[in-house]
C-alpha positions in Angstrom: -10.3 -12.0 -13.1 -7.0 -10.9 -11.6 -6.8 -7.1 -11.9 -3.5 -6.3 -10.3 -1.6 -6.2 -7.0 -1.2 -3.9 -4.0 1.9 -4.2 -1.9 2.9 -2.9 1.5 6.6 -1.9 1.6 9.3 -4.0 3.0 10.9 -3.5 6.5 12.2 0.1 6.8 14.7 1.9 9.0 12.1 4.5 10.1 8.8 6.2 9.3 10.1 9.5 7.8 9.6 9.8 4.0 13.3 9.2 3.2 13.7 6.2 5.5 15.2 3.4 3.4 14.9 -0.4 3.8 16.8 -2.3 6.4 19.1 -5.2 5.4 16.1 -7.5 6.0 13.9 -5.2 3.9 16.4 -5.3 1.0 16.4 -9.1 1.1 12.6 -9.1 1.2 12.4 -6.8 -1.8 14.4 -9.4 -3.8 12.0 -12.1 -2.5 9.0 -10.0 -3.5 10.5 -9.7 -7.0 10.9 -13.5 -7.1 7.2 -13.9 -6.1 5.8 -11.4 -8.6 8.1 -11.4 -11.6 6.0 -14.1 -13.5 2.6 -12.5 -12.9 2.4 -10.4 -16.0 2.8 -7.0 -14.3 2.9 -4.3 -16.9 3.1 -1.1 -14.6 4.5 -0.3 -11.2 3.2 2.7 -9.3 4.6 3.7 -5.9 4.3 6.0 -3.1 7.1 8.6 -3.3 8.4 7.5 0.1 11.8 5.8 -0.3 10.8 2.6 1.5 8.0 2.0 -0.9 10.1 2.8 -4.0 13.0 0.6 -2.8 10.5 -2.3 -2.2 9.6 -2.6 -5.8 12.8 -1.4 -7.6 14.2 -5.0 -7.8 11.0 -6.1 -9.5 11.0 -3.1 -11.8 14.6 -3.8 -12.8 13.8 -7.5 -13.6 10.7 -6.5 -15.7 12.4 -3.5 -17.4 9.6 -1.2 -16.1 9.9 2.3 -14.6 8.5 3.0 -11.1 5.9 5.7 -11.6 5.3 7.9 -8.5 1.9 8.9 -7.2 1.9 11.2 -4.2 -1.6 10.1 -3.3 -0.1 6.8 -2.2 1.7 8.2 0.8 0.9 6.8 4.2 -2.1 8.0 6.2 -1.1 11.3 7.9 -2.1 10.7 11.5 -0.7 14.0 12.8 2.3 16.3 12.2 3.0 16.1 16.0 3.6 12.9 18.1 0.3 11.4 19.3 0.4 9.4 22.6 -2.7 7.4 21.8 -1.8 6.8 18.2 -2.8 3.1 18.2 -6.3 4.1 19.5 -6.6 6.5 16.6 -5.6 3.7 14.2 -8.1 1.3 15.8 -10.9 3.8 15.5 -10.0 4.7 11.9 -11.8 1.6 10.7 -15.1 2.4 12.4 -15.0 6.2 12.5 -14.0 7.4 9.1 -14.2 11.1 9.9 -12.1 10.9 13.1 -8.8 12.7 13.0 -6.0 13.3 15.4 -5.0 16.9 15.9 -4.1 18.5 12.5 -4.2 15.0 11.0 -6.0 13.3 8.1 -9.2 11.3 8.6 -9.4 7.7 7.2 -12.1 8.9 4.8 -9.6 11.4 3.3 -6.9 8.7 3.1 -9.3 6.3 1.4 -10.4 9.1 -1.0 -6.8 9.6 -2.2 -6.1 5.9 -2.4 -9.2 5.3 -4.6 -8.2 8.3 -6.7 -4.7 6.8 -7.3 -6.3 3.4 -8.1 -8.7 5.2 -10.6 -5.7 6.9 -12.3 -4.0 3.5 -12.7 -7.2 2.0 -14.2 -7.4 5.0 -16.6 -3.8 4.2 -17.7 -5.2 1.1 -19.4 -2.7 -1.4 -17.9 -3.5 -5.1 -18.0 -2.0 -6.0 -14.6 -0.5 -3.1 -12.5 1.2 -3.2 -9.2 0.8 -0.5 -6.6 3.3 -0.1 -3.7 2.2 1.8 -0.6 2.0 1.7 3.2 0.3 -0.4 5.8 -2.5 1.8 7.1 -3.4 3.2 3.7 -3.5 -0.3 2.3 -5.5 -1.6 5.3 -8.1 1.1 4.9 -8.4 0.3 1.2 -8.8 -3.4 2.0 -11.3 -2.6 4.7 -13.4 -0.6 2.1 -13.5 -3.8 0.0 -14.2 -6.1 2.9 -15.3 -4.6 6.2 -14.0 -7.7 8.1 -10.5 -6.5 7.3 -9.9 -3.9 10.1 -7.5 -3.1 12.9 -6.5 -6.7 13.5 -5.7 -7.1 9.8 -3.5 -4.0 10.0 -1.8 -5.3 13.2 -1.0 -8.6 11.6 0.1 -7.2 8.2 3.8 -8.0 7.4 6.5 -6.1 5.7 6.2 -6.7 2.8 2.7 -8.0 2.1 1.2 -8.5 -1.3 -2.5 -8.7 -2.1 -4.0 -9.7 -5.4 -7.0 -7.7 -6.5 -9.7 -9.4 -8.5 -12.7 -8.0 -10.5 -13.2 -4.6 -12.0 -12.5 -1.3 -10.3 -14.1 -0.1 -8.1 -15.8 -3.4 -7.2 -12.7 -5.4 -6.3 -12.1 -8.4 -4.1 -8.7 -9.3 -2.7 -6.6 -12.1 -1.3 -3.2 -12.4 0.3 -0.7 -13.4 -2.4 2.0 -16.0 -2.0 1.1 -17.0 1.5 
């Protein structure tokens, strides 16, 4: 049974919270709306980051739905300062859930907030919600559902990328949608 969708945002002009979509990202958001508009989506919940919101706004407009914001869907907070070995921290995040960069968030903490956001959507009683978020948070969530999805899955993830979730929360399965 199809439960809903999780989407990684479209191509963005940067990593800061207010970075908007690039021209390519704007086109991709319209294509994402084309892909998903007939899927019975009845709620859209997004990270507050501009790139995530803008990625689902065309779909929300077509469906006549508001975009609800959930702060728990922000990207994994690696560190407030630049980290030279950031890719190594990302790689290890999949096998060492309590590892954290200096003053950063562990993948276990990121996953806890992601699951809490999903739980809140489930409690909302929607038939087929869509959740818009970010690459590493989404990858950690997918890894928690299927441990074979890890660093390589994160590396290969596109902008945007849509996954269908099947089953009942919290025991869900996923598949790439529209590939």
